[in-house]
Jmol script that loads the backbone (N, CA, C; Angstrom):
load data "model"
ATOM      1  N   UNK A   1       3.063 -11.159 -15.946  1.00  0.00           N
ATOM      2  CA  UNK A   1       3.553 -12.641 -15.682  1.00  0.00           C
ATOM      3  C   UNK A   1       4.090 -12.496 -14.182  1.00  0.00           C
ATOM      4  N   UNK A   2       3.749 -13.529 -13.472  1.00  0.00           N
ATOM      5  CA  UNK A   2       4.210 -13.706 -11.948  1.00  0.00           C
ATOM      6  C   UNK A   2       5.306 -14.646 -12.205  1.00  0.00           C
ATOM      7  N   UNK A   3       6.435 -14.121 -11.381  1.00  0.00           N
ATOM      8  CA  UNK A   3       7.750 -14.962 -11.077  1.00  0.00           C
ATOM      9  C   UNK A   3       7.849 -15.154  -9.595  1.00  0.00           C
ATOM     10  N   UNK A   4       8.113 -16.423  -9.164  1.00  0.00           N
ATOM     11  CA  UNK A   4       8.287 -16.853  -7.974  1.00  0.00           C
ATOM     12  C   UNK A   4       9.577 -17.173  -7.668  1.00  0.00           C
ATOM     13  N   UNK A   5      10.323 -16.503  -6.853  1.00  0.00           N
ATOM     14  CA  UNK A   5      11.793 -16.760  -6.383  1.00  0.00           C
ATOM     15  C   UNK A   5      11.673 -17.134  -4.867  1.00  0.00           C
ATOM     16  N   UNK A   6      12.891 -17.521  -4.270  1.00  0.00           N
ATOM     17  CA  UNK A   6      13.249 -17.827  -2.897  1.00  0.00           C
ATOM     18  C   UNK A   6      12.976 -16.595  -2.119  1.00  0.00           C
ATOM     19  N   UNK A   7      13.109 -15.436  -2.834  1.00  0.00           N
ATOM     20  CA  UNK A   7      13.045 -13.981  -2.188  1.00  0.00           C
ATOM     21  C   UNK A   7      11.708 -13.394  -2.300  1.00  0.00           C
ATOM     22  N   UNK A   8      10.672 -14.100  -2.857  1.00  0.00           N
ATOM     23  CA  UNK A   8       9.257 -13.682  -2.864  1.00  0.00           C
ATOM     24  C   UNK A   8       8.729 -13.758  -4.294  1.00  0.00           C
ATOM     25  N   UNK A   9       7.669 -12.922  -4.612  1.00  0.00           N
ATOM     26  CA  UNK A   9       6.997 -13.031  -5.839  1.00  0.00           C
ATOM     27  C   UNK A   9       7.116 -11.701  -6.404  1.00  0.00           C
ATOM     28  N   UNK A  10       7.526 -11.657  -7.823  1.00  0.00           N
ATOM     29  CA  UNK A  10       7.622 -10.462  -8.402  1.00  0.00           C
ATOM     30  C   UNK A  10       6.795 -10.568  -9.814  1.00  0.00           C
ATOM     31  N   UNK A  11       6.615  -9.485 -10.464  1.00  0.00           N
ATOM     32  CA  UNK A  11       5.706  -9.291 -11.666  1.00  0.00           C
ATOM     33  C   UNK A  11       6.520  -8.624 -12.573  1.00  0.00           C
ATOM     34  N   UNK A  12       6.106  -8.950 -13.941  1.00  0.00           N
ATOM     35  CA  UNK A  12       6.708  -8.254 -15.045  1.00  0.00           C
ATOM     36  C   UNK A  12       5.758  -8.290 -16.365  1.00  0.00           C
ATOM     37  N   UNK A  13       5.571  -7.235 -17.151  1.00  0.00           N
ATOM     38  CA  UNK A  13       4.829  -7.146 -18.375  1.00  0.00           C
ATOM     39  C   UNK A  13       5.758  -7.108 -19.532  1.00  0.00           C
ATOM     40  N   UNK A  14       6.868  -7.289 -19.445  1.00  0.00           N
ATOM     41  CA  UNK A  14       8.010  -7.241 -20.546  1.00  0.00           C
ATOM     42  C   UNK A  14       7.862  -8.348 -21.612  1.00  0.00           C
ATOM     43  N   UNK A  15       7.040  -9.222 -21.189  1.00  0.00           N
ATOM     44  CA  UNK A  15       6.941 -10.466 -22.358  1.00  0.00           C
ATOM     45  C   UNK A  15       5.621 -10.525 -23.024  1.00  0.00           C
ATOM     46  N   UNK A  16       5.347 -10.840 -24.074  1.00  0.00           N
ATOM     47  CA  UNK A  16       4.121 -10.780 -24.840  1.00  0.00           C
ATOM     48  C   UNK A  16       3.397 -12.199 -24.627  1.00  0.00           C
ATOM     49  N   UNK A  17       4.245 -13.247 -24.193  1.00  0.00           N
ATOM     50  CA  UNK A  17       3.849 -14.817 -23.822  1.00  0.00           C
ATOM     51  C   UNK A  17       4.457 -15.417 -22.956  1.00  0.00           C
ATOM     52  N   UNK A  18       4.037 -16.365 -22.337  1.00  0.00           N
ATOM     53  CA  UNK A  18       4.696 -17.170 -21.210  1.00  0.00           C
ATOM     54  C   UNK A  18       5.835 -17.866 -22.044  1.00  0.00           C
ATOM     55  N   UNK A  19       5.797 -18.537 -23.313  1.00  0.00           N
ATOM     56  CA  UNK A  19       6.809 -18.904 -24.151  1.00  0.00           C
ATOM     57  C   UNK A  19       7.932 -17.827 -24.295  1.00  0.00           C
ATOM     58  N   UNK A  20       7.802 -16.813 -24.450  1.00  0.00           N
ATOM     59  CA  UNK A  20       8.741 -15.914 -24.504  1.00  0.00           C
ATOM     60  C   UNK A  20       9.380 -15.507 -23.408  1.00  0.00           C
ATOM     61  N   UNK A  21       8.744 -15.502 -22.192  1.00  0.00           N
ATOM     62  CA  UNK A  21       9.505 -15.435 -20.892  1.00  0.00           C
ATOM     63  C   UNK A  21      10.238 -16.593 -20.640  1.00  0.00           C
ATOM     64  N   UNK A  22       9.836 -17.743 -20.862  1.00  0.00           N
ATOM     65  CA  UNK A  22      10.406 -19.041 -20.725  1.00  0.00           C
ATOM     66  C   UNK A  22      11.758 -19.143 -21.529  1.00  0.00           C
ATOM     67  N   UNK A  23      11.717 -18.735 -22.872  1.00  0.00           N
ATOM     68  CA  UNK A  23      12.959 -18.557 -23.630  1.00  0.00           C
ATOM     69  C   UNK A  23      13.962 -17.608 -23.037  1.00  0.00           C
ATOM     70  N   UNK A  24      13.313 -16.676 -22.592  1.00  0.00           N
ATOM     71  CA  UNK A  24      14.506 -15.708 -22.252  1.00  0.00           C
ATOM     72  C   UNK A  24      15.131 -16.201 -20.893  1.00  0.00           C
ATOM     73  N   UNK A  25      14.279 -16.783 -19.902  1.00  0.00           N
ATOM     74  CA  UNK A  25      14.872 -17.427 -18.738  1.00  0.00           C
ATOM     75  C   UNK A  25      15.724 -18.507 -18.926  1.00  0.00           C
ATOM     76  N   UNK A  26      15.370 -19.313 -19.625  1.00  0.00           N
ATOM     77  CA  UNK A  26      16.230 -20.577 -20.052  1.00  0.00           C
ATOM     78  C   UNK A  26      17.608 -20.298 -20.764  1.00  0.00           C
ATOM     79  N   UNK A  27      17.366 -19.239 -21.682  1.00  0.00           N
ATOM     80  CA  UNK A  27      18.542 -18.958 -22.479  1.00  0.00           C
ATOM     81  C   UNK A  27      19.647 -17.933 -21.761  1.00  0.00           C
ATOM     82  N   UNK A  28      19.276 -17.385 -20.684  1.00  0.00           N
ATOM     83  CA  UNK A  28      20.145 -16.338 -20.022  1.00  0.00           C
ATOM     84  C   UNK A  28      21.246 -17.092 -18.889  1.00  0.00           C
ATOM     85  N   UNK A  29      22.132 -16.943 -19.387  1.00  0.00           N
ATOM     86  CA  UNK A  29      23.357 -17.480 -18.434  1.00  0.00           C
ATOM     87  C   UNK A  29      23.261 -17.121 -16.750  1.00  0.00           C
ATOM     88  N   UNK A  30      23.351 -15.709 -16.759  1.00  0.00           N
ATOM     89  CA  UNK A  30      23.542 -14.977 -15.491  1.00  0.00           C
ATOM     90  C   UNK A  30      22.688 -13.731 -15.730  1.00  0.00           C
ATOM     91  N   UNK A  31      21.765 -13.632 -16.424  1.00  0.00           N
ATOM     92  CA  UNK A  31      21.043 -12.208 -16.733  1.00  0.00           C
ATOM     93  C   UNK A  31      20.355 -11.804 -15.531  1.00  0.00           C
ATOM     94  N   UNK A  32      19.873 -10.411 -15.712  1.00  0.00           N
ATOM     95  CA  UNK A  32      19.158  -9.844 -14.427  1.00  0.00           C
ATOM     96  C   UNK A  32      18.011  -9.482 -15.420  1.00  0.00           C
ATOM     97  N   UNK A  33      16.893  -9.124 -14.655  1.00  0.00           N
ATOM     98  CA  UNK A  33      15.783  -8.645 -15.455  1.00  0.00           C
ATOM     99  C   UNK A  33      14.910  -7.701 -14.484  1.00  0.00           C
ATOM    100  N   UNK A  34      14.425  -6.379 -14.983  1.00  0.00           N
ATOM    101  CA  UNK A  34      13.689  -5.730 -14.274  1.00  0.00           C
ATOM    102  C   UNK A  34      12.502  -6.135 -14.040  1.00  0.00           C
ATOM    103  N   UNK A  35      11.914  -6.034 -12.746  1.00  0.00           N
ATOM    104  CA  UNK A  35      10.650  -6.678 -12.454  1.00  0.00           C
ATOM    105  C   UNK A  35      10.023  -5.692 -11.347  1.00  0.00           C
ATOM    106  N   UNK A  36       9.058  -6.014 -11.123  1.00  0.00           N
ATOM    107  CA  UNK A  36       8.028  -5.000  -9.893  1.00  0.00           C
ATOM    108  C   UNK A  36       7.884  -6.144  -8.766  1.00  0.00           C
ATOM    109  N   UNK A  37       7.928  -5.729  -7.557  1.00  0.00           N
ATOM    110  CA  UNK A  37       7.459  -6.291  -6.362  1.00  0.00           C
ATOM    111  C   UNK A  37       6.226  -5.583  -5.845  1.00  0.00           C
ATOM    112  N   UNK A  38       5.302  -6.349  -5.327  1.00  0.00           N
ATOM    113  CA  UNK A  38       4.194  -5.714  -4.777  1.00  0.00           C
ATOM    114  C   UNK A  38       4.300  -5.832  -3.370  1.00  0.00           C
ATOM    115  N   UNK A  39       3.985  -4.731  -2.548  1.00  0.00           N
ATOM    116  CA  UNK A  39       4.352  -4.490  -1.186  1.00  0.00           C
ATOM    117  C   UNK A  39       3.407  -3.502  -0.688  1.00  0.00           C
ATOM    118  N   UNK A  40       2.642  -3.834   0.234  1.00  0.00           N
ATOM    119  CA  UNK A  40       1.752  -2.859   0.988  1.00  0.00           C
ATOM    120  C   UNK A  40       0.812  -2.004   0.042  1.00  0.00           C
ATOM    121  N   UNK A  41       0.266  -2.782  -0.926  1.00  0.00           N
ATOM    122  CA  UNK A  41      -0.398  -2.064  -2.010  1.00  0.00           C
ATOM    123  C   UNK A  41       0.013  -1.303  -2.901  1.00  0.00           C
ATOM    124  N   UNK A  42       1.241  -1.521  -3.092  1.00  0.00           N
ATOM    125  CA  UNK A  42       2.094  -0.760  -4.183  1.00  0.00           C
ATOM    126  C   UNK A  42       3.159  -1.528  -4.879  1.00  0.00           C
ATOM    127  N   UNK A  43       3.277  -1.131  -6.084  1.00  0.00           N
ATOM    128  CA  UNK A  43       4.409  -1.915  -6.965  1.00  0.00           C
ATOM    129  C   UNK A  43       5.735  -1.055  -6.763  1.00  0.00           C
ATOM    130  N   UNK A  44       6.813  -1.473  -6.598  1.00  0.00           N
ATOM    131  CA  UNK A  44       7.905  -1.117  -6.619  1.00  0.00           C
ATOM    132  C   UNK A  44       9.039  -1.690  -7.483  1.00  0.00           C
ATOM    133  N   UNK A  45       9.937  -1.162  -8.348  1.00  0.00           N
ATOM    134  CA  UNK A  45      10.863  -1.641  -9.063  1.00  0.00           C
ATOM    135  C   UNK A  45      11.907  -2.331  -8.439  1.00  0.00           C
ATOM    136  N   UNK A  46      12.423  -3.429  -9.172  1.00  0.00           N
ATOM    137  CA  UNK A  46      13.561  -4.313  -8.503  1.00  0.00           C
ATOM    138  C   UNK A  46      14.084  -5.213  -9.686  1.00  0.00           C
ATOM    139  N   UNK A  47      15.313  -5.643  -9.446  1.00  0.00           N
ATOM    140  CA  UNK A  47      15.997  -6.355 -10.455  1.00  0.00           C
ATOM    141  C   UNK A  47      16.395  -7.859  -9.578  1.00  0.00           C
ATOM    142  N   UNK A  48      16.142  -8.781 -10.425  1.00  0.00           N
ATOM    143  CA  UNK A  48      16.380 -10.219 -10.150  1.00  0.00           C
ATOM    144  C   UNK A  48      17.254 -11.023 -10.929  1.00  0.00           C
ATOM    145  N   UNK A  49      17.945 -11.721 -10.517  1.00  0.00           N
ATOM    146  CA  UNK A  49      18.825 -12.613 -11.418  1.00  0.00           C
ATOM    147  C   UNK A  49      17.868 -13.738 -11.982  1.00  0.00           C
ATOM    148  N   UNK A  50      18.013 -13.960 -13.291  1.00  0.00           N
ATOM    149  CA  UNK A  50      17.187 -15.286 -13.822  1.00  0.00           C
ATOM    150  C   UNK A  50      17.508 -16.477 -13.262  1.00  0.00           C
ATOM    151  N   UNK A  51      18.658 -16.474 -12.549  1.00  0.00           N
ATOM    152  CA  UNK A  51      18.860 -17.980 -11.765  1.00  0.00           C
ATOM    153  C   UNK A  51      18.118 -18.362 -10.655  1.00  0.00           C
ATOM    154  N   UNK A  52      17.462 -17.271  -9.904  1.00  0.00           N
ATOM    155  CA  UNK A  52      16.710 -17.478  -8.867  1.00  0.00           C
ATOM    156  C   UNK A  52      15.181 -17.709  -9.116  1.00  0.00           C
ATOM    157  N   UNK A  53      14.795 -17.591 -10.285  1.00  0.00           N
ATOM    158  CA  UNK A  53      13.298 -17.991 -10.663  1.00  0.00           C
ATOM    159  C   UNK A  53      13.099 -19.567 -10.587  1.00  0.00           C
ATOM    160  N   UNK A  54      12.083 -19.752  -9.742  1.00  0.00           N
ATOM    161  CA  UNK A  54      11.702 -21.167  -9.465  1.00  0.00           C
ATOM    162  C   UNK A  54      10.546 -21.543 -10.366  1.00  0.00           C
ATOM    163  N   UNK A  55       9.517 -20.538 -10.624  1.00  0.00           N
ATOM    164  CA  UNK A  55       8.616 -20.836 -11.321  1.00  0.00           C
ATOM    165  C   UNK A  55       7.894 -19.616 -11.842  1.00  0.00           C
ATOM    166  N   UNK A  56       7.165 -19.529 -12.991  1.00  0.00           N
ATOM    167  CA  UNK A  56       6.562 -18.512 -13.602  1.00  0.00           C
ATOM    168  C   UNK A  56       5.227 -18.972 -14.190  1.00  0.00           C
ATOM    169  N   UNK A  57       4.317 -17.981 -14.209  1.00  0.00           N
ATOM    170  CA  UNK A  57       2.991 -18.110 -14.603  1.00  0.00           C
ATOM    171  C   UNK A  57       2.305 -16.889 -15.304  1.00  0.00           C
ATOM    172  N   UNK A  58       1.269 -17.068 -16.110  1.00  0.00           N
ATOM    173  CA  UNK A  58       0.599 -15.958 -16.657  1.00  0.00           C
ATOM    174  C   UNK A  58      -0.364 -15.584 -15.511  1.00  0.00           C
ATOM    175  N   UNK A  59      -0.623 -14.197 -15.301  1.00  0.00           N
ATOM    176  CA  UNK A  59      -1.768 -13.844 -14.346  1.00  0.00           C
ATOM    177  C   UNK A  59      -2.550 -12.663 -15.061  1.00  0.00           C
TER     178      UNK A  59
END
end "model"
wireframe off; spacefill off
backbone 0.3
color backbone group
């Protein structure tokens, strides 16, 4: 799944479906989730707040 925030684009494979991701994001008050940031040809781990997610989609 691709997550777009003001700080950039992140990726996660923690969720089986887009609906599962949406439920997690909308039900989380101020949760953080482990994601990956693609930078210079490599993925590196990162944590983002669910509050800063602008949009998400399947990739």
